[in-house]
C-alpha positions as CSV (number, residue, x, y, z in Angstrom):
1,X,12.6,21.8,1.3
2,X,11.3,20.1,4.5
3,X,8.3,21.7,6.3
4,X,10.3,21.7,9.5
5,X,12.6,24.4,10.7
6,X,14.4,22.0,13.1
7,X,14.7,18.2,12.8
8,X,16.5,16.4,15.7
9,X,16.9,12.6,15.8
10,X,18.5,10.5,18.4
11,X,20.3,13.4,20.0
12,X,22.5,12.5,22.9
13,X,25.0,14.5,25.0
14,X,27.2,13.0,27.7
15,X,29.4,15.3,29.7
16,X,32.6,13.8,31.0
17,X,32.9,12.9,34.7
18,X,34.1,15.7,37.0
19,X,36.5,14.5,39.7
20,X,35.2,11.3,41.1
21,X,31.7,11.8,39.8
22,X,30.1,9.7,37.0
23,X,29.6,11.0,33.5
24,X,26.3,12.9,33.1
25,X,23.9,12.1,30.3
26,X,22.2,15.5,29.7
27,X,20.3,14.4,26.6
28,X,19.0,10.8,26.1
29,X,18.2,10.3,22.5
30,X,15.9,13.3,21.9
31,X,13.7,13.2,18.8
32,X,12.0,16.5,18.0
33,X,10.7,18.3,14.9
34,X,9.7,22.0,15.0
35,X,7.5,23.3,12.2
36,X,8.5,26.3,10.1
37,X,6.7,29.5,11.0
38,X,5.6,28.3,14.4
39,X,6.1,29.8,17.9
40,X,7.4,26.7,19.7
41,X,7.8,26.4,23.5
42,X,10.6,24.3,25.0
43,X,9.8,23.8,28.7
44,X,11.2,21.9,31.5
45,X,12.5,22.2,35.1
46,X,16.1,23.3,35.9
47,X,18.6,20.7,34.8
48,X,16.2,19.1,32.4
49,X,18.5,19.5,29.3
50,X,17.0,22.6,27.7
51,X,20.2,24.7,27.8
52,X,22.2,21.8,26.4
53,X,19.8,21.4,23.5
54,X,19.9,25.1,22.7
55,X,23.7,25.2,22.9
56,X,23.9,22.3,20.5
57,X,21.5,24.1,18.1
58,X,23.7,27.3,18.3
59,X,26.9,25.3,17.7
60,X,28.3,26.1,21.1
61,X,28.2,22.5,22.4
62,X,29.3,19.4,20.5
63,X,26.8,16.6,20.6
64,X,27.8,13.1,21.5
65,X,25.6,11.4,18.8
66,X,22.5,11.9,16.8
67,X,21.6,14.3,13.9
68,X,20.5,17.9,13.9
69,X,19.1,19.7,10.8
70,X,18.5,23.4,10.9
71,X,16.5,24.8,8.0
72,X,17.3,21.6,6.1
73,X,21.1,21.8,6.7
74,X,22.7,19.0,8.6
75,X,25.0,20.5,11.2
76,X,27.7,17.9,10.4
77,X,27.5,18.3,6.7
78,X,26.8,22.0,6.3
79,X,27.8,23.7,9.6
80,X,28.1,27.2,8.2
81,X,24.7,27.2,6.6
82,X,23.0,25.7,9.6
83,X,24.5,28.3,11.9
84,X,23.5,31.1,9.6
85,X,19.9,30.0,9.7
86,X,19.6,30.4,13.4
87,X,19.9,33.4,15.8
88,X,20.1,32.9,19.6
89,X,19.2,35.4,22.3
90,X,21.0,34.0,25.3
91,X,19.8,34.2,28.9
92,X,23.1,35.7,30.1
93,X,23.8,39.4,29.6
94,X,27.1,38.8,27.7
95,X,27.8,42.3,26.1
96,X,31.0,44.2,25.6
97,X,30.6,47.1,28.0
98,X,32.5,49.5,25.7
99,X,30.6,49.0,22.5
100,X,27.6,51.3,21.8
101,X,24.5,49.4,20.5
102,X,25.0,50.4,16.8
103,X,28.6,49.4,16.9
104,X,27.8,46.1,18.7
105,X,25.3,45.3,15.9
106,X,27.9,46.2,13.2
107,X,30.5,43.9,14.8
108,X,28.1,41.1,15.2
109,X,27.0,41.4,11.5
110,X,30.7,41.4,10.5
111,X,31.2,38.1,12.4
112,X,28.4,36.6,10.4
113,X,29.9,37.9,7.1
114,X,27.0,40.2,6.4
115,X,28.2,42.8,3.7
116,X,28.0,46.4,4.8
117,X,25.4,47.2,2.2
118,X,23.1,44.6,3.6
119,X,23.4,45.5,7.3
120,X,20.2,46.7,9.0
121,X,21.6,48.1,12.2
122,X,19.4,51.2,12.4
123,X,16.3,49.2,11.5
124,X,17.0,46.7,14.2
125,X,17.7,49.4,16.8
126,X,14.3,50.9,16.0
127,X,12.6,47.4,16.2
128,X,14.0,46.8,19.7
129,X,13.5,50.4,20.9
130,X,17.1,51.5,21.2
131,X,17.3,54.2,18.5
132,X,17.9,56.9,21.1
133,X,20.6,54.8,22.7
134,X,22.4,53.9,19.5
135,X,25.7,55.6,20.5
136,X,25.6,55.1,24.3
137,X,28.1,52.7,25.8
138,X,26.5,49.4,26.6
139,X,27.7,49.7,30.3
140,X,25.3,52.6,30.7
141,X,22.3,50.7,29.6
142,X,19.7,49.3,32.0
143,X,19.2,45.6,32.4
144,X,16.1,45.8,30.2
145,X,17.9,47.7,27.5
146,X,20.7,45.2,27.5
147,X,18.2,42.4,26.9
148,X,16.8,44.4,23.9
149,X,20.3,44.7,22.5
150,X,20.8,40.9,22.9
151,X,17.6,40.5,20.8
152,X,19.0,42.9,18.2
153,X,22.3,41.0,18.0
154,X,20.4,37.7,17.4
155,X,18.7,39.4,14.4
156,X,21.7,40.9,12.5
157,X,22.1,38.1,10.0
158,X,18.3,37.9,9.3
159,X,18.0,34.3,10.5
160,X,15.1,32.0,9.7
161,X,14.9,30.8,13.3
162,X,15.1,32.8,16.5
163,X,15.8,31.1,19.8
164,X,14.8,33.0,22.9
165,X,16.3,31.6,26.1
166,X,14.4,32.9,29.1
167,X,14.1,36.3,27.4
168,X,11.9,37.9,30.0
169,X,13.6,36.7,33.2
170,X,13.8,39.5,35.6
171,X,12.4,42.2,33.3
172,X,9.5,44.6,34.0
173,X,6.0,44.2,32.5
174,X,6.5,47.0,30.0
175,X,9.6,45.4,28.5
176,X,8.0,42.0,28.5
177,X,5.0,43.3,26.5
178,X,7.3,45.1,24.0
179,X,9.4,42.0,23.5
180,X,6.4,39.9,22.7
181,X,5.0,42.5,20.4
182,X,8.3,42.3,18.4
183,X,8.3,38.5,18.5
184,X,4.8,38.3,17.1
185,X,5.7,40.8,14.5
186,X,8.7,38.8,13.4
187,X,6.6,35.7,13.3
188,X,3.6,37.1,11.5
189,X,5.3,39.5,9.0
190,X,8.5,37.6,8.2
191,X,7.4,34.1,9.0
192,X,10.3,33.7,11.4
193,X,10.2,30.5,13.5
194,X,10.5,31.3,17.2
195,X,11.7,28.8,19.8
196,X,11.0,29.9,23.4
197,X,12.2,28.7,26.8
198,X,10.6,30.3,29.8
199,X,9.7,29.7,33.4
200,X,6.6,31.9,33.0
201,X,4.2,29.2,32.0
202,X,1.3,31.6,31.4
203,X,3.6,33.3,28.9
204,X,4.1,30.0,27.0
205,X,0.4,29.3,27.1
206,X,-0.4,32.7,25.6
207,X,2.4,32.7,23.0
208,X,3.1,29.2,21.8
209,X,1.4,27.2,19.1
210,X,3.1,24.0,20.2
211,X,5.1,22.9,23.2
212,X,7.5,20.2,24.1
213,X,8.2,19.4,27.7
214,X,11.7,18.0,28.5
215,X,12.7,16.3,31.7
216,X,15.8,14.4,32.7
217,X,17.1,14.7,29.1
218,X,14.0,13.2,27.5
219,X,11.0,14.7,25.7
220,X,8.1,13.6,27.9
221,X,5.3,15.4,26.0
222,X,4.9,17.3,22.8
223,X,1.6,18.6,21.4
224,X,-0.3,21.7,20.5
225,X,-0.8,24.0,23.5
226,X,-4.6,23.4,23.5
227,X,-4.2,19.6,23.3
228,X,-1.7,19.6,26.2
229,X,-4.1,21.5,28.4
230,X,-6.9,19.2,27.2
231,X,-5.1,16.3,28.7
232,X,-6.1,17.5,32.1
233,X,-9.4,15.8,32.8
234,X,-10.1,17.8,36.0
235,X,-12.4,20.7,36.3
236,X,-13.5,22.9,39.3
237,X,-16.8,24.5,39.9
238,X,-16.6,27.4,42.4
239,X,-19.8,28.4,44.1
240,X,-20.4,31.5,46.3
241,X,-23.3,30.5,48.6
242,X,-25.9,32.8,50.1
243,X,-26.7,32.0,53.7
244,X,-25.5,29.0,55.7
245,X,-23.7,25.9,54.4
246,X,-24.2,22.5,56.1
247,X,-21.1,20.8,57.6
248,X,-21.7,17.7,55.5
249,X,-22.6,17.7,51.8
250,X,-23.5,14.4,50.1
251,X,-21.2,14.5,47.0
252,X,-21.4,12.3,43.8
253,X,-18.6,9.8,43.2
254,X,-15.4,11.4,41.9
255,X,-16.3,14.9,43.3
256,X,-14.2,16.5,46.1
257,X,-14.9,19.7,48.0
258,X,-12.5,22.4,49.1
259,X,-13.8,25.2,51.4
260,X,-12.0,28.3,50.4
261,X,-11.6,31.6,52.3
262,X,-14.6,33.9,52.5
263,X,-17.0,31.0,52.2
264,X,-16.5,29.9,48.6
265,X,-17.0,26.2,47.9
266,X,-14.7,24.6,45.2
267,X,-16.0,21.3,43.8
268,X,-13.3,19.5,41.8
269,X,-14.3,16.5,39.6
270,X,-13.2,14.4,36.7
271,X,-15.2,15.0,33.6
272,X,-15.0,11.2,32.9
273,X,-16.9,10.5,36.1
274,X,-19.2,13.5,36.8
275,X,-20.5,16.7,35.3
276,X,-21.4,20.2,36.4
277,X,-25.1,19.3,36.6
278,X,-24.2,16.5,39.1
279,X,-22.4,19.0,41.3
280,X,-25.2,21.6,41.1
281,X,-27.8,18.9,41.9
282,X,-25.8,17.9,45.0
283,X,-25.5,21.5,46.1
284,X,-29.2,22.1,45.7
285,X,-30.1,18.9,47.5
286,X,-28.0,20.1,50.5
287,X,-30.2,23.2,50.7
288,X,-27.4,25.6,49.6
289,X,-28.6,28.8,47.9
290,X,-26.3,29.7,45.1
291,X,-25.3,33.3,44.9
292,X,-22.7,33.0,42.1
293,X,-21.0,30.2,40.2
294,X,-18.0,30.0,38.0
295,X,-15.8,27.2,36.5
296,X,-12.0,26.8,36.5
297,X,-10.2,25.0,33.8
298,X,-6.7,23.4,34.0
299,X,-3.9,25.6,32.6
300,X,-0.4,24.8,31.4
301,X,1.0,25.0,34.9
302,X,-1.2,22.1,35.9
303,X,0.0,20.0,33.0
304,X,3.6,20.9,33.6
305,X,3.5,19.9,37.3
306,X,1.7,16.7,36.6
307,X,4.2,15.6,33.9
308,X,7.4,16.6,35.7
309,X,6.7,15.9,39.4
310,X,8.2,12.8,40.8
311,X,10.0,11.8,37.6
């Protein structure tokens, strides 16, 4: 068996023209491998192609060309096995309003052909925190509870891979924390591979081992989270001065100054051209007394903006 949970090669999707418009190429020859047991982030701006990619993985959209292997099964050769290996928690709250959670899980398990003796509806309800709502109609559940039920439905056939499409969009902090506790538990205890799309970049930075950034239907970056952040050469030294600050400060080459509210001085520099000692020497030479100093590193949002802006 391959070491990858997902293997995508040359994946293209072209949507037919609507009216007088031209055909739209949503995916432009995507190549992507996702390791087994990882928590993998799939990020990109709206319209980048993320949803199309996920829908192809889930078997909901037919690709134009390319190959997709899920848990070693080629979608074209073994469609049933490939679909059984993956569970998808969609972004949309698509629930039957008249099915209670337990019954909804039972129906979903039946659709996947899970024998009654192997169904784990009560275990899943406990996992997602809906045991006390097992027999309540779905229409009476809050938005957060409905999202929990969507997660439960994605787990009924015990998939090897779980896709979470914007799982925490519009939910409160408590539910978000509960969801990520469950996701980590599934990953650590069962070795489940997690694929996450999210607009909360700090969430991806905290959760994901590796990240791929997709834009205009192409993967423009793919690396470990730490390596992606490490691509940003910039660093900022923030100094809280004591006493007065001169109007002009003689700065080393490659260093810029931003005067922040309440008197803080933010010195940004490229680590390839200058260092913290150069900044501190310039500050001292200007007669500034340093009351406090701290550094600011680039985060995933900085990387995302730099890679996707203007492209």
